[in-house]
N, C-alpha and C positions, 0 to 999 in steps of 0.2 A: 323566482327570482334567484339568482347565485349570489352567495354571500361567503364568507370565510367559513362559516360553520356547516354550510351546506358541502361545500368542498371538502373538508378534512372528515366529515362522516361517510363523504364516498370511499374513504379509504380504510376506515375502521374494521371491515371484514377481513382487511390483511395486516393492519398494523394496531397497536395499542394507541389510545387516543392523544396522548402525549406526541408519539412519534409521527402521528397521520397529522398533526398540527404543525410541527417542525418541518415536514415535508412540504406541505403546501405553503407555509411561509417563505421556504427558500424558493419555491417557484415564484411567487408573487413579487420576491425582493429581486432575484437574480435576472428574470426574463421579463419582468413588468416594472422594474424599478420602484416598487413601493416599499416605504417605510413601515415600520411597525405601526406608528401612527396612522399611516393611511389605512393599514389593515384593520385596525381597531375601528377607524371611522368610515369602515366598507365602502372603499374607493372601488372595490370589486364590482360593485353596482352601477359604476359610472363607466365601465369599460363599453368600448365602442362595438360593433358587430364583429369587426375583424379581430381584436384582441379576444373576445369571447370565443371566437371560432378557434384560436390558436391555445386558448386555456382548455378548451374542451377535447381538443386533440392531446393535450399534455395529459389531462387527466384520464382519458382513455388508456394512454400507455401505463400509467402510475396503478390503474386498477387491475392491469393484467400482470403486476408484480415487477415490472421493470424499476431497476433502481434509479431514484430521483437523480443520482450522480451521471448516468448514462442519458437519462432524458434531458438534462441542462447541459451536458458535454463537459461538466467541469466539477472540481470539488476542491475545498480549502484544506491545505496541509501544511502545517509548520508556518502560518501567515503567508502563504503564498497560495496562489490558484493555478490548480494544474488540470490541464484537458486531460478527460479521462473518455474511453470509449469500449465497448464490449471487449475488444482485443486485449486489454490490460486489467488487471486486477485494482479494484477501486483501494485507493492508500486508507487504512485504519489508523485510529488515534494509537494502538499499540505500536504502530510503525513509528509514529512521531515521537513516542516515548524512547524508542531505540535511538533515534536520531539525537535526541537529547543527552543520552546517556554518552554516546559517542563523543559528542560535542564537549561535554565534560571533561574527557581525557585530552583537549587541547591536541586534536590529532593534526599532524603536519607530515610533510612527505608524499609518498605515492600512495594512493588510496584506492580500492577497487571494489566495486559494487558488483555481485554476482546475481544476476536474475533480477535486472533493475526495473521491469515493468514499464511504469508510466515515467522513470525516472525519480521519483519521489525522493528516495533517500540521497542519490548521487547529488541531484540538484540542490537540494537542501543544504548538504555539507558543503559544495561548492560555493556556495551564496555565502554561507556563514564563515567560511574559512578567508574568503576574499584574497585568494591568491597564494595563502600560506601552505596548501597542498594542492597535489595535482591528481584529480578525481578521473578515474576510468571507470566505464560502467558497460556490464556485458549482459545480452539477453539471447536466447536461441530465437525466440519470437521477431521476424522482419516486423510485422504490424506494432508490436510494442516499441522496438526501437525507433521506428517513424513517430511515434507519439511521444517518446521520451526527448528525441532532437528537437521536437517542434517546442516542446515545454521547455528545454534550456534554451532555445532563441529567443522565445517570449520571455523568460524570467531574466535572461542576461547571464547565463551559467556557463562556465567553461568547463565542458565534461567531454573527455573523449569517449565516444561510444563504440562496441564492436560486437559482431554476432558470434555467441559462443555457446555451445552446449555445455551446464554445468555438469554433465555426467560425462563427459569426454573433455577434460579441461587440458590445456597444451603443457607440452612439457616446459618446464621452468625456464623461463628467458629473461623474466624481470622479478625483480625484487620490491616486494610490496612492503610498506610499513604498516597499513590496515588493509585488511580483508572482511567486508561486511556482506552478508547476506540474509534475505528473509524468502527462504525457499519454498517450494510447495512442503506443507508437512500436516495436511488434514487426511487421515486414513479413509480408507472407502466405507468402514463401518460407520464412521461419523456423519455420512449424507444424510441419515435418517434424523438427525439433530438439526439439522440446517434448514432455514429458511428456502422458501422458493424463489424469492428475489436473487438469492444467491446462486443457487444450482441451474437456475434455467437462463442466467444472463452472463455471470462471470465466467473466465476462461477455465475449464477444468484443469488445464495443463500447467496452472499456476497454484492450483489448490491442492490436489490430491496425489498421495502416494500410495502404494500398495500396503495392505493391512499386515503382509508377513515381513515387510521392510520400511518401517515407517522412519528410519533415519537414513534413507538413501541417498538423499541430496547432501545431507550433512556430513556423511562420511567421505563421499566425492570431494566436496570442497575440502574438508579437513586433512584429507591425503594431499590435496593440491598445496594447502597451506604449510603442510611439514616441510617444503622445500621453497615454497614461493614467499613466504613470509621472512622477512629479515629477522636475525636473532634480536630478541625483545619486542619483535612487532606482535601486534593485537589481531586476534579473530574474534568477530561479533556477530551473533545469529540472534533473530527473532525464532522462538521455538514453540512447539507444542507442548503446553503444561503437563500432559500426562507422560511425557518421556523425559521428564528433567533428570532423573538418575540415570536412565538409558544414556543420555548425552554425556552426562560427566564420566561415564565408564568408557563409552567410545573415545571421547576425547584423550583421556588418559593411556587407553590401549595403543592410539596412534602418536604417542609421544610429546602432546601439547603439554602445557603445565598451567596449574593454577586455574582451573575451571570454576566459574563464577556463575551463579545465576541471581538475576534481579527480578522482583516481583514488577507487574503493571499497576495501573491505578485501581484495579479490582482485585489486587491481590494476589493475582496468578502467577506462576513463574513464567515469564514471557522473554526476559532477554538474558542471553548467555555469552560470556566474554571467556577468552584463554589467551594463551601467551605461547610465543616460540622461545 
């Protein structure tokens, strides 16, 4: 007989018990509409043959290491449900903290999100600002832009999307009040520390940078911000905690002001802010 315990134990070879339980619970809630009470009362045992077949197909994908967010096709971020697929990075809680930090600044005016992926940052800001700022979002991936546009439509967010390589940013034509980016920042040497469900499924182009140039994207975006930001405008990044000091030095060398690092909920240097 299939029950909740049986299901999460199928995942314990890959995940710790608490995470395995959370994954199975998410599947049962999102795909089958079960409440926590239903799960505890073992409603899974009452599934029809068709529901059981669907559940077994899902479990096979999860046992191979596929992230539950891709299996379900969605994830929660800042109180909203975002569509996700293997072509975009799965939004992380740390990125939600970056959004919270930005919103504490009461941003207005022209806002640019570089490397938008699923659109989670741009859309979250657009929804929170309720017309007080105009949000633009760029990404090099056409697949990511399609998903981001779909998320914006579904959530009713007004965001201007465009295809743009973060390493070949345009000559300054627009003055931005805020530039924000969560660019690739994981070095190749850090691959050995990463879980299989990330390495095998999430897009490498959204994750990795060369070991010899870990600030590759930050430097390109900062050079752009030197002229593209209005005077007094702010630049926000999500960063690799290992390169906190290198980030500060690079920002000052490029002529931006007051580099400041904020820690995430795990106590790691994660959010970065500077001014023009």
